[in-house]
C-alpha positions as CSV (number, residue, x, y, z in Angstrom):
1,X,5.2,150.7,75.5
2,X,7.3,147.6,75.7
3,X,8.5,146.5,79.1
4,X,11.5,144.1,79.3
5,X,10.6,141.2,81.7
6,X,12.3,138.0,82.6
7,X,14.2,136.1,79.9
8,X,16.5,138.2,77.7
9,X,14.9,138.9,74.4
10,X,11.3,138.4,75.7
11,X,9.2,141.5,75.8
12,X,5.6,141.9,76.9
13,X,3.5,144.7,75.5
14,X,2.4,147.0,78.4
15,X,-1.2,147.3,77.0
16,X,-3.0,149.8,79.1
17,X,-0.8,148.9,82.0
18,X,-2.4,145.5,82.4
19,X,0.0,143.1,80.9
20,X,3.2,143.1,82.9
21,X,3.3,139.7,84.6
22,X,4.0,139.4,88.4
23,X,6.0,136.2,87.9
24,X,8.0,134.4,85.3
25,X,6.3,131.1,85.3
26,X,2.6,130.9,84.2
27,X,-0.1,129.9,86.7
28,X,-1.7,128.0,83.9
29,X,0.0,126.1,81.0
30,X,-2.5,123.9,79.3
31,X,-1.2,122.3,76.1
32,X,-4.7,121.4,74.8
33,X,-7.2,123.8,76.2
34,X,-10.4,123.8,74.3
35,X,-13.2,126.4,74.1
36,X,-16.4,126.5,72.1
37,X,-16.4,128.7,69.0
38,X,-19.4,130.7,67.8
39,X,-21.0,127.5,66.3
40,X,-20.3,125.6,69.5
41,X,-17.6,123.5,68.0
42,X,-14.5,122.7,70.0
43,X,-11.4,124.7,69.2
44,X,-8.0,123.8,70.8
45,X,-5.2,126.2,71.8
46,X,-2.2,126.0,74.0
47,X,-3.2,128.4,76.8
48,X,-0.8,130.1,79.2
49,X,-1.8,132.6,81.9
50,X,-0.1,134.9,84.3
51,X,-1.4,137.3,86.9
52,X,-0.5,140.9,86.1
53,X,0.6,143.9,88.1
54,X,-2.5,145.7,87.0
55,X,-4.7,143.2,88.9
56,X,-5.9,141.1,86.0
57,X,-4.4,138.3,83.8
58,X,-2.3,138.1,80.7
59,X,-3.1,135.0,78.5
60,X,-1.3,133.8,75.5
61,X,-3.2,131.4,73.2
62,X,-1.1,129.5,70.7
63,X,-2.9,128.4,67.6
64,X,-2.5,124.6,67.2
65,X,-4.4,124.6,63.9
66,X,-7.1,122.4,65.4
67,X,-10.6,123.6,64.8
68,X,-11.8,127.0,63.6
69,X,-8.4,128.8,64.1
70,X,-7.9,131.9,66.1
71,X,-8.7,134.4,63.4
72,X,-12.3,133.2,63.1
73,X,-12.7,132.5,66.8
74,X,-11.3,135.7,68.4
75,X,-14.5,136.8,70.1
76,X,-15.1,133.2,71.4
77,X,-11.6,133.0,72.7
78,X,-11.9,136.3,74.6
79,X,-15.2,135.2,76.2
80,X,-13.7,131.8,77.2
81,X,-10.7,133.5,78.8
82,X,-12.9,135.9,80.7
83,X,-14.9,132.9,82.0
84,X,-11.7,131.1,82.9
85,X,-9.7,134.0,84.6
86,X,-12.2,136.8,85.3
87,X,-11.9,140.4,84.3
88,X,-9.7,142.2,83.3
89,X,-7.9,139.8,81.0
90,X,-5.6,140.6,78.1
91,X,-5.7,137.9,75.4
92,X,-2.8,137.5,73.0
93,X,-3.0,135.3,69.9
94,X,0.2,133.5,69.1
95,X,0.8,132.1,65.6
96,X,3.9,129.8,65.5
97,X,5.5,129.3,62.0
98,X,4.4,125.6,61.6
99,X,5.8,124.2,58.4
100,X,7.1,127.5,57.2
101,X,10.7,128.4,56.2
102,X,13.0,129.5,59.0
103,X,12.7,133.2,57.8
104,X,9.1,133.2,59.1
105,X,8.8,134.1,62.8
106,X,6.2,133.7,65.5
107,X,3.6,136.5,65.6
108,X,1.7,137.8,68.5
109,X,-1.5,139.9,68.3
110,X,-3.3,141.6,71.3
111,X,-7.0,141.1,71.0
112,X,-8.5,144.4,72.2
113,X,-12.0,142.9,72.8
114,X,-14.1,142.7,75.9
115,X,-16.2,139.7,77.0
116,X,-19.0,140.7,74.7
117,X,-16.7,140.9,71.6
118,X,-16.6,144.7,71.6
119,X,-13.5,146.3,70.2
120,X,-11.5,148.6,72.6
121,X,-8.4,150.6,71.4
Protein backbone atom coordinates (compact mmCIF):
# COMPACT_ATOMS: atom_id res chain seq x y z
CA UNK A 1 0.00 0.00 0.00
CA UNK A 2 1.45 3.35 -1.00
CA UNK A 3 0.64 6.40 1.10
CA UNK A 4 1.11 9.87 -0.33
CA UNK A 5 3.08 12.01 2.12
CA UNK A 6 4.56 15.47 1.93
CA UNK A 7 6.12 16.64 -1.30
CA UNK A 8 4.06 16.00 -4.45
CA UNK A 9 5.39 12.96 -6.29
CA UNK A 10 7.06 11.46 -3.22
CA UNK A 11 5.53 8.26 -1.95
CA UNK A 12 6.46 6.11 1.02
CA UNK A 13 5.67 2.42 1.08
CA UNK A 14 3.40 1.65 4.02
CA UNK A 15 5.31 -1.52 4.89
CA UNK A 16 3.39 -3.32 7.66
CA UNK A 17 2.06 0.06 8.80
CA UNK A 18 5.48 1.15 10.05
CA UNK A 19 6.85 3.50 7.44
CA UNK A 20 4.63 6.57 7.30
CA UNK A 21 6.79 9.37 8.74
CA UNK A 22 5.40 11.68 11.40
CA UNK A 23 7.22 14.69 9.93
CA UNK A 24 8.59 15.94 6.60
CA UNK A 25 12.16 16.68 7.63
CA UNK A 26 14.34 13.83 8.87
CA UNK A 27 15.60 13.77 12.45
CA UNK A 28 18.91 12.50 11.08
CA UNK A 29 20.57 13.41 7.78
CA UNK A 30 24.17 12.24 7.76
CA UNK A 31 25.94 12.62 4.41
CA UNK A 32 28.76 10.19 5.30
CA UNK A 33 27.46 7.74 7.92
CA UNK A 34 29.65 4.69 8.21
CA UNK A 35 28.94 1.23 9.55
CA UNK A 36 31.05 -1.92 9.73
CA UNK A 37 30.35 -4.59 7.13
CA UNK A 38 30.59 -8.34 7.82
CA UNK A 39 34.40 -8.20 7.54
CA UNK A 40 34.55 -5.18 9.87
CA UNK A 41 35.48 -2.79 7.04
CA UNK A 42 33.97 0.68 6.95
CA UNK A 43 31.14 1.20 4.48
CA UNK A 44 29.71 4.68 3.94
CA UNK A 45 26.15 5.69 3.08
CA UNK A 46 24.06 8.81 3.26
CA UNK A 47 21.62 8.03 6.06
CA UNK A 48 18.30 9.77 6.66
CA UNK A 49 15.92 8.79 9.43
CA UNK A 50 12.35 9.70 10.37
CA UNK A 51 10.16 8.65 13.30
CA UNK A 52 7.07 6.80 12.04
CA UNK A 53 3.43 6.69 13.01
CA UNK A 54 3.90 3.02 13.88
CA UNK A 55 6.27 3.90 16.73
CA UNK A 56 9.55 3.02 15.02
CA UNK A 57 11.80 4.63 12.45
CA UNK A 58 12.11 4.73 8.68
CA UNK A 59 15.67 5.00 7.40
CA UNK A 60 16.86 5.55 3.85
CA UNK A 61 20.48 4.61 3.13
CA UNK A 62 21.85 6.01 -0.13
CA UNK A 63 24.65 3.97 -1.70
CA UNK A 64 27.64 6.29 -2.14
CA UNK A 65 29.66 3.55 -3.86
CA UNK A 66 32.24 3.70 -1.08
CA UNK A 67 33.10 0.35 0.48
CA UNK A 68 31.29 -2.95 0.11
CA UNK A 69 28.11 -1.55 -1.42
CA UNK A 70 24.62 -2.05 -0.09
CA UNK A 71 23.93 -5.30 -1.90
CA UNK A 72 26.72 -7.15 -0.10
CA UNK A 73 26.25 -5.36 3.22
CA UNK A 74 22.45 -5.52 3.65
CA UNK A 75 22.50 -7.49 6.92
CA UNK A 76 25.25 -5.27 8.36
CA UNK A 77 23.30 -2.15 7.40
CA UNK A 78 20.14 -3.40 9.14
CA UNK A 79 22.09 -4.30 12.30
CA UNK A 80 23.74 -0.85 12.34
CA UNK A 81 20.38 0.91 11.89
CA UNK A 82 18.84 -1.12 14.73
CA UNK A 83 21.77 -0.11 16.96
CA UNK A 84 21.40 3.53 15.92
CA UNK A 85 17.59 3.91 16.11
CA UNK A 86 16.29 0.91 18.09
CA UNK A 87 13.50 -1.42 17.03
CA UNK A 88 11.35 -1.42 15.00
CA UNK A 89 13.21 0.14 12.11
CA UNK A 90 12.44 -0.12 8.41
CA UNK A 91 15.56 0.16 6.26
CA UNK A 92 15.33 1.23 2.62
CA UNK A 93 18.30 0.98 0.24
CA UNK A 94 18.53 3.84 -2.24
CA UNK A 95 20.55 3.51 -5.44
CA UNK A 96 20.99 6.80 -7.32
CA UNK A 97 21.81 6.61 -11.03
CA UNK A 98 25.43 7.82 -10.70
CA UNK A 99 27.03 8.14 -14.11
CA UNK A 100 24.13 6.49 -15.91
CA UNK A 101 22.06 7.95 -18.76
CA UNK A 102 19.06 10.10 -17.84
CA UNK A 103 16.67 7.25 -18.63
CA UNK A 104 17.87 5.43 -15.52
CA UNK A 105 16.10 6.38 -12.32
CA UNK A 106 16.69 6.09 -8.62
CA UNK A 107 15.68 2.76 -7.14
CA UNK A 108 14.50 2.04 -3.60
CA UNK A 109 14.37 -1.42 -1.96
CA UNK A 110 12.88 -2.21 1.44
CA UNK A 111 15.11 -4.61 3.38
CA UNK A 112 12.74 -7.00 5.17
CA UNK A 113 15.42 -8.16 7.61
CA UNK A 114 15.57 -8.02 11.39
CA UNK A 115 18.62 -7.17 13.48
CA UNK A 116 19.89 -10.76 13.18
CA UNK A 117 19.67 -10.72 9.38
CA UNK A 118 16.57 -12.92 9.22
CA UNK A 119 14.21 -12.35 6.31
CA UNK A 120 10.62 -11.27 7.07
CA UNK A 121 7.94 -10.90 4.42
